[in-house]
N, C-alpha and C positions, 0 to 999 in steps of 0.2 A: 563535550561530544558522546555520545554512546557507540560504544564498539561492544557487541554482543557475539557470543559463538554459542548456537542451541543446538540440542541432539532430537532427533526425532524418537520421542517416547512412543508412538503410537502405533507403528510397525517395525519389525525386526529388521536390523540393518543386514544385509548379505553383500551389497558392493555398491560404489557411486563410479557412475560411468560419465558423467560429463556435469561442468559446472555452467552455471547459469547466471551472468552479471544482471542486475536489475536496477530500475531508477524506479521510485516509489516518492510520493509526496503526501504531506498533509498540506491542506490547500485549505486557506481559510478567507474571509470575507471583511469589509469594513463593517458588518452588522453582528459578528462574534459568530459565524456560522462555520463549520468544517463541511469539507466534500471529502465523499467517499464512494466506492461503488459497490453494489449489490451485487452478486454472482449466484445464480440459482442455477446447479449442475448437479447431473446423476452420470457419474463416470466411474473410475477405477478406484476412485475416495470414496464413492458411496454417494448419497441421495443426500442434500445439502442446500441450505440458503445460507449465505455469507455475508458478512461486510468485510472490506479490505480497501486498504489506500488503493488509490489510482496510480498506473503505471504498468510497467513492463520491460520486456527485454531490450537491453542495450545491444544496438544493432553494430556488426563489423565498421572500423573508423569513427564508430560516434562516442563522444564521451558521454557522461552522465549528463552532465548539465543541457546538452543539446536532447539527450533521451528524454529527459523529464519534460522537456518543454515540447517535445512532440509526442507523447504520451497523454499528457493533460488535454491537449488538443484534442487527440482522437476519443478519447473515452469519455472527458467531461464537456469539450468545446470550450476551455478555458485557455484563453492566453493570460502569462501570470509573470510575476517577478519572483525570481529566485532570492528569499529573504536569508537563509544560511542552511549549512548543512547541518541536519540533526544528528546523523551517526550511520553507523554500520553494521548491519545484522547478519552472521552468517547462519544458517540453517538449511538442513537438510530434509528432501523427502526422499524417504527409504523406498516407498511404495514404486516410486518410477526412479529410482537409484542417481538422483538428481542432488546438487549443492548449490543451494542458492546464495547469491552474494548481493544483498541487498544495501543499495545507497539510499539513504533518505534526507528529503530537503523539505525545508518548510516553504510554503511558496502563499504570494497573495494574489488573490484571481483581480485581475485587472479587467476581466469581460469575460462575455459568456455568449457562445454561438451555438453552431450544432455541431454534434459531435460526429466521430465517420468511425463508426465501428466496424470492424470485419465481419463478414458472414459468420465466419466461427464465433466469433465474438458474441453474436446474437443467438446463433443458433445453439451453440453449445453452452454458453453462460447466461444467457438471458442478464447481459449487464444492464444496470439500471444506475441512475446517480442518486446518492442519499445526500440531504442537506440537513444536518444535525449539530446539535449542540455540543459542548466538551463532554458534559454528564449523560446525554443520549448518546451519544458513540460510546462511551464506556459500558453503559448497559447495554445496548446492541454487540459489543464484542462478547460481555460475557453471556448473554442470551445464545449467542450462536455458536457457544462453546460446548454445545450437545454432541457434538459430531467431531470425530477423530481429527478431519482436515481443519474443522473448527477451532479445535485446541490448537492446532499447530499456527495459524495463523495469528490466532488471539496471543499466543506466548511471544510470537514475534512484533507483533503492532502495539499492544498495550505499552511496552513500556516506552517505544517511540511516540506512542499519542501521549503519555505523562510527561516527557521532555519536551516535546512541541507546546502543551499548555503551560509550561515554568517559562518557556521560551516567549511566548506570548503574554504573557503576567508580569516579565520582569523589565525593571526599569531598564536594563541594557538594551531591550528590544523597542523600547519606547523611544530612546535614542535615535535609533537606525530609522525612526518613521518620518 
C-alpha cells in the first residue's frame, strides 16, 4: 500500500488552516477501461482542464468506504465493489491553505447509471466522465501537467495510477476475482 507525503511546490507556503479528508478511487470495468473525471476550471488556481480520480470529501460520521461509494455514484453514476485500498496521499494546496488527506481505493464498476452532480460541480468545474486505458490515462495526466494545479494533481495521482495498474496485473489480484 502506498503512503505519500507531498508538498506544494507550485505556490509558497504561508499557513494551513484546515484539513480535508477525501476518498478517491481508480475505477475499472471488465474490459480494461479506467474511469476518471475531467474538470474545466477557471478560478483562484487559474484556467485549466484537468484529469482527476473520482471522489470527494468524507462527510462527518462517514467512513472512507461509505464516502467513496457515495462519491462514485454522484460523479460517475457508478455502483462499485471496493476491491482494495491502494493507499493514502497527504498533500497540500498552499494557495487555499488546505491539507488534503486522500484515501485511494481500487473499485470495480458493477453498473453505471445517471450521475447526480451538484449545481456547483456543473457550473464551476464542468465535470464529465473519462473512460480511458491505462496508457491513455498516463498520457492525459502528463498532458494536463502544463498548469500549476495540473502538476499538483499529477504528482499525487500518477503514483496511485501506477500502483493500481500493478494491482490489476498481479496474480494476487486475479485470485480475488
